[in-house]
C-alpha positions as CSV (number, residue, x, y, z in Angstrom):
1,X,0.0,0.0,0.0
2,X,2.8,2.4,0.9
3,X,4.7,1.5,-2.2
4,X,1.5,2.2,-4.3
5,X,1.1,5.6,-2.8
6,X,4.7,6.4,-3.3
7,X,4.5,5.4,-7.0
8,X,1.4,7.7,-7.5
9,X,3.2,10.6,-5.8
10,X,6.3,10.3,-8.0
11,X,4.0,10.1,-11.1
12,X,2.2,13.3,-10.2
13,X,5.5,15.2,-9.6
14,X,6.8,14.1,-13.0
15,X,3.7,15.6,-14.7
16,X,4.1,18.9,-12.9
17,X,7.7,19.4,-14.2
18,X,6.9,18.5,-17.8
19,X,8.0,21.1,-20.2
20,X,5.9,22.1,-23.3
21,X,7.7,21.9,-26.6
22,X,9.2,25.3,-27.7
23,X,7.2,27.0,-30.4
24,X,9.1,27.5,-33.6
25,X,10.1,31.1,-34.4
26,X,7.7,32.9,-36.8
27,X,9.0,33.5,-40.3
28,X,8.2,37.0,-41.6
29,X,5.9,37.1,-44.6
30,X,7.8,37.3,-47.9
31,X,6.6,39.9,-50.4
32,X,5.7,38.5,-53.7
33,X,7.4,40.3,-56.6
34,X,5.2,41.7,-59.3
35,X,5.4,39.9,-62.5
36,X,6.9,42.1,-65.3
37,X,4.5,43.4,-67.9
38,X,4.2,41.1,-70.8
39,X,6.1,42.2,-73.9
40,X,4.7,42.1,-77.4
41,X,1.2,43.2,-76.3
42,X,-1.2,44.1,-79.1
43,X,-2.4,47.2,-77.3
44,X,-0.9,50.4,-78.7
45,X,0.1,53.0,-76.1
46,X,-1.0,56.6,-76.4
47,X,1.5,58.8,-78.2
48,X,3.8,60.7,-75.9
49,X,3.8,64.4,-76.4
50,X,7.1,66.0,-75.9
51,X,6.9,69.7,-75.6
52,X,9.7,72.2,-75.8
53,X,9.5,75.0,-73.2
54,X,9.3,78.5,-74.5
55,X,12.6,80.3,-73.5
56,X,10.9,83.0,-71.4
57,X,13.2,85.5,-69.9
58,X,13.1,87.4,-66.6
59,X,13.9,90.6,-68.4
60,X,11.1,93.1,-68.5
61,X,12.5,94.8,-71.6
62,X,13.4,93.3,-75.0
63,X,14.2,94.8,-78.4
64,X,14.0,93.2,-81.8
65,X,13.8,94.4,-85.4
66,X,13.3,98.0,-84.4
67,X,10.6,97.2,-81.8
68,X,10.8,97.7,-78.1
69,X,8.8,95.4,-75.8
70,X,8.4,96.4,-72.2
71,X,6.5,95.0,-69.3
72,X,4.6,97.7,-67.5
73,X,2.3,97.7,-64.4
74,X,-1.4,98.6,-64.8
75,X,-4.2,98.9,-62.3
76,X,-7.3,97.0,-63.4
77,X,-10.8,96.6,-61.8
78,X,-11.7,93.0,-61.0
79,X,-15.2,92.9,-59.4
80,X,-14.8,95.0,-56.3
81,X,-11.0,94.6,-56.2
82,X,-8.3,96.8,-57.6
83,X,-5.7,94.4,-59.1
84,X,-2.3,95.1,-60.5
85,X,-1.4,93.5,-63.8
86,X,1.8,93.3,-65.7
87,X,1.1,94.2,-69.3
88,X,3.3,93.7,-72.3
89,X,3.5,96.9,-74.4
90,X,4.9,96.9,-77.9
91,X,6.4,100.1,-79.3
92,X,8.1,101.2,-82.5
93,X,9.7,104.6,-83.0
94,X,8.2,105.6,-79.7
95,X,4.6,104.8,-80.8
96,X,2.6,102.1,-79.1
97,X,1.8,99.3,-81.6
98,X,-0.1,97.1,-79.1
99,X,-0.7,96.3,-75.5
100,X,-1.3,92.7,-74.4
101,X,-3.6,92.2,-71.3
102,X,-6.3,89.7,-70.8
103,X,-6.1,88.0,-67.4
104,X,-8.5,89.3,-64.8
105,X,-8.0,88.0,-61.3
106,X,-8.2,89.9,-57.9
107,X,-4.6,88.9,-57.2
108,X,-3.4,90.4,-60.5
109,X,-1.3,88.9,-63.3
110,X,2.3,88.4,-64.2
111,X,3.8,88.6,-67.7
112,X,6.8,86.9,-69.3
113,X,8.5,87.6,-72.7
114,X,10.5,85.5,-75.1
115,X,11.8,85.6,-78.6
116,X,11.7,82.3,-80.5
117,X,11.3,81.0,-84.0
118,X,8.0,79.2,-84.4
119,X,7.0,80.1,-88.0
120,X,9.9,78.2,-89.7
121,X,11.4,81.3,-91.2
122,X,14.6,83.2,-90.4
123,X,12.9,85.6,-88.1
124,X,12.1,85.4,-84.4
125,X,8.6,85.9,-83.0
126,X,7.5,87.6,-79.8
127,X,6.0,85.2,-77.3
128,X,4.0,86.7,-74.5
129,X,2.5,84.8,-71.5
130,X,0.3,86.4,-68.9
131,X,-0.7,84.3,-65.9
132,X,-2.8,84.6,-62.8
133,X,-4.1,82.0,-60.4
134,X,-5.5,79.2,-62.7
135,X,-5.5,81.6,-65.6
136,X,-3.2,81.8,-68.7
137,X,-3.2,83.8,-71.8
138,X,-0.6,83.4,-74.6
139,X,0.2,85.5,-77.7
140,X,2.5,84.8,-80.6
141,X,3.4,88.0,-82.5
142,X,5.2,88.2,-85.8
143,X,7.4,91.3,-86.0
144,X,9.1,90.6,-89.4
145,X,8.4,91.1,-92.2
146,X,5.3,92.8,-90.9
147,X,3.6,93.1,-87.5
148,X,0.7,90.6,-87.0
149,X,-0.7,88.5,-84.2
150,X,-0.6,84.9,-85.4
151,X,-2.0,83.3,-82.2
152,X,-4.0,84.3,-79.2
153,X,-5.0,81.6,-76.8
154,X,-8.2,83.3,-75.6
155,X,-9.8,82.6,-79.0
156,X,-10.1,79.0,-77.9
157,X,-11.2,77.1,-74.8
158,X,-7.6,76.3,-73.8
159,X,-5.1,77.3,-71.2
160,X,-2.0,76.3,-69.3
161,X,1.6,76.8,-70.3
162,X,2.3,77.1,-74.0
163,X,4.5,74.4,-75.5
164,X,6.0,74.1,-79.0
165,X,7.0,70.9,-80.8
166,X,7.4,69.9,-84.5
167,X,5.0,67.0,-84.4
168,X,4.8,66.3,-88.1
169,X,8.4,66.9,-89.0
170,X,7.8,69.8,-91.5
171,X,10.2,72.1,-89.8
172,X,7.5,74.4,-88.3
173,X,6.6,73.7,-84.6
174,X,3.1,73.1,-83.5
175,X,1.8,75.0,-80.5
176,X,0.4,72.9,-77.6
177,X,-2.1,73.9,-74.9
178,X,-4.6,72.1,-72.8
179,X,-8.4,71.9,-73.3
180,X,-10.3,73.5,-70.4
181,X,-13.8,72.7,-71.5
182,X,-14.4,70.0,-68.9
183,X,-12.2,71.4,-66.1
184,X,-14.2,71.1,-62.8
185,X,-17.1,69.7,-65.0
186,X,-20.2,68.8,-62.9
187,X,-18.3,69.0,-59.6
188,X,-15.2,67.1,-60.7
189,X,-11.9,68.0,-58.9
190,X,-9.2,69.7,-60.9
191,X,-7.0,66.6,-60.9
192,X,-9.7,64.2,-62.1
193,X,-11.1,66.5,-64.7
194,X,-10.6,65.3,-68.3
195,X,-7.8,67.4,-69.8
196,X,-5.9,66.7,-73.0
197,X,-3.6,68.5,-75.4
198,X,-4.8,70.6,-78.3
199,X,-2.3,71.1,-81.1
200,X,-2.3,74.3,-83.3
201,X,-0.6,74.2,-86.7
202,X,0.5,77.3,-88.6
203,X,-1.7,77.9,-91.6
204,X,0.3,80.0,-94.1
205,X,-2.8,80.9,-96.1
206,X,-4.6,82.4,-93.1
207,X,-1.4,83.6,-91.5
208,X,-2.3,82.1,-88.1
209,X,-2.2,79.0,-86.0
210,X,-5.3,76.8,-86.2
211,X,-6.5,73.7,-84.3
212,X,-4.9,70.6,-85.9
213,X,-5.6,67.5,-83.8
214,X,-7.8,66.1,-86.6
215,X,-4.9,66.1,-89.1
216,X,-2.0,65.2,-86.9
217,X,-1.4,61.4,-86.6
218,X,-1.7,60.1,-83.1
219,X,-3.6,63.1,-81.8
220,X,-7.2,62.2,-82.8
221,X,-8.9,58.9,-83.8
222,X,-10.4,60.6,-86.9
223,X,-7.0,61.3,-88.3
224,X,-6.2,58.9,-91.1
225,X,-3.1,57.0,-89.9
226,X,-2.5,55.8,-93.4
227,X,-2.5,59.2,-95.0
228,X,0.8,61.1,-95.6
229,X,1.9,63.5,-93.0
230,X,0.5,67.0,-93.5
231,X,3.0,69.3,-95.2
232,X,3.3,73.1,-95.2
233,X,2.1,74.7,-98.3
């Protein structure tokens, strides 16, 4: 009897000191690398538009071909506010040929000038950009052989910074701006509003830049991709 009790006691003590097996260390989850995009896909990516920045200068005074271009300050009335605009003024022989001012914003507007060749000839054209908060106006002015305004952005529903790129390889750059028709359309935010580039091609017969998405390959679905590239006449 005593030996039986002793055996039971030793058995109970052995169970109390038993050690549970150590848990295995956890292995951190391995991130699965993304599979590379398949090559040779039949889908055609949208054409990439590479724009050349207009070489605007910080100078407020330029001269070219006997013309003097200055940036002057002008007080304008915007609703109940008195705003201050920078206005480009073109003069020749001391006489004002033209003043370029279109942006109207309570915080005023700034103006930049540049001389660049965008008509494909040996002359430079005057490039004017006037900007305010979310407002842009661009002019392209030919000074030689005669004075004429060949482009004014406010004639179309476009805005943003003006770009220039020879898209059809004819030696004459196209002008590029952004369509603003659907900006903030029906409560959309600015970032999610549909915005796409509008190209303007120089029309020698009219002496001005005209919308050209419909004749530039890769810019519009209605353009005939099998037709020859448009050439300057």
